Each structure stands twice: as structure tokens, then as C-alpha cells.
C-alpha positions in Angstrom: -27.9 -102.9 17.2 -27.4 -99.3 16.1 -30.1 -97.0 14.8 -28.8 -97.4 11.2 -29.0 -101.2 11.2 -32.4 -101.3 12.9 -33.7 -98.8 10.4 -32.4 -100.9 7.5 -33.9 -104.0 9.0 -37.3 -102.4 9.4 -37.3 -101.0 5.8 -36.2 -104.3 4.2 -38.7 -106.2 6.5 -41.5 -104.0 5.2 -40.4 -104.5 1.6 -40.1 -108.2 2.1 -43.6 -108.3 3.6 -45.0 -106.2 0.7 -43.3 -108.4 -1.9 -44.8 -111.6 -0.4 -48.3 -110.1 -0.2 -48.4 -108.4 -3.6 -46.5 -109.6 -6.7 -46.7 -106.2 -8.3 -44.4 -104.8 -5.7 -41.7 -107.4 -6.5 -42.1 -106.6 -10.2 -41.8 -102.9 -9.5 -38.7 -103.4 -7.4 -37.2 -105.6 -10.2 -37.9 -102.8 -12.7 -36.5 -100.1 -10.5 -33.3 -102.1 -10.0 -32.9 -102.7 -13.8 -33.6 -99.0 -14.5 -30.9 -98.0 -11.9 -28.4 -100.5 -13.4 -29.0 -99.2 -16.9 -28.7 -95.6 -15.7 -25.4 -96.2 -14.1 -24.1 -98.1 -17.2 -25.3 -95.3 -19.4 -23.5 -92.7 -17.3 -20.2 -94.6 -17.5 -20.7 -95.2 -21.2 -21.2 -91.4 -21.7 -18.3 -90.7 -19.4 -16.0 -92.9 -21.4 -17.1 -92.2 -25.0 -18.1 -88.5 -25.0 -15.7 -86.5 -27.2 -15.6 -83.5 -24.9 -14.4 -85.6 -21.9 -10.8 -84.8 -20.9 -10.2 -88.3 -19.7 -11.2 -89.8 -23.1 -9.1 -87.1 -24.9 -6.1 -88.0 -22.8 -6.5 -91.8 -23.4 -6.9 -91.2 -27.2 -3.8 -88.9 -27.2 -1.7 -91.6 -25.6 -3.0 -94.1 -28.1 -2.2 -91.8 -31.1 1.2 -91.0 -29.7 2.1 -94.7 -29.4 0.9 -95.3 -33.0 2.9 -92.3 -34.2 6.0 -93.6 -32.4 5.7 -97.0 -34.0 5.2 -95.6 -37.4 8.2 -93.3 -37.0 10.4 -96.3 -36.0 9.2 -98.3 -38.9 9.8 -95.5 -41.4 13.3 -94.7 -40.1 14.2 -98.4 -40.4 12.9 -98.5 -43.9 14.7 -95.3 -44.9 18.0 -96.7 -43.4 17.7 -99.9 -45.3 17.0 -97.9 -48.6 20.1 -95.8 -48.0 22.3 -98.8 -47.3 20.9 -100.5 -50.5 21.6 -97.4 -52.6 25.1 -97.1 -51.3 25.9 -100.7 -52.1 24.6 -100.3 -55.6 26.6 -97.2 -56.2 29.9 -98.6 -55.0 
């Protein structure tokens, strides 16, 4: 075994022993893991939804460009149909 794996084995062995001896240690480890999980989720939430984030701005720009292109196509189709209808009425 390498030094790294033996160190991890000793650390987790001590934690396991402490958790079996005292229930408060297991509760503390559970709370620390939940706190860490919430911190990571909060970081990614802020990263994705913060208005000054360039990644978010780029994603929203792509979304707005796609919507603008769809609206432009829809309006040109409607204007072409109106022009054709007005030409058929005039002739």
C-alpha cells in the first residue's frame, strides 16, 4: 500500500471508531456533509443565475436570438400572405 492509501485508511478507521463510540460524531459528520452539499449546490446556483455571469449572459443571448429569428420568420410569412391577398383582391 502506498502512503496515501494507508493515510486514508487510518483517517477513516479513526472516524469509524469515533462514530461507533459516540453518536454525536456521526451526527456532526452527517451535518457537515449536508452543509457541504448545500454549499456546492448554492455555488452552482449562483454561477448559473447571477446576472453578471458571462456564461449566463451568453446562454440568454442565444435564447433571445433564437426567439427573435422565429418571430422574424413568422412575421415575414404573415406579411407575404397579406401582400398576396391584397394583390388578388386588387386584380
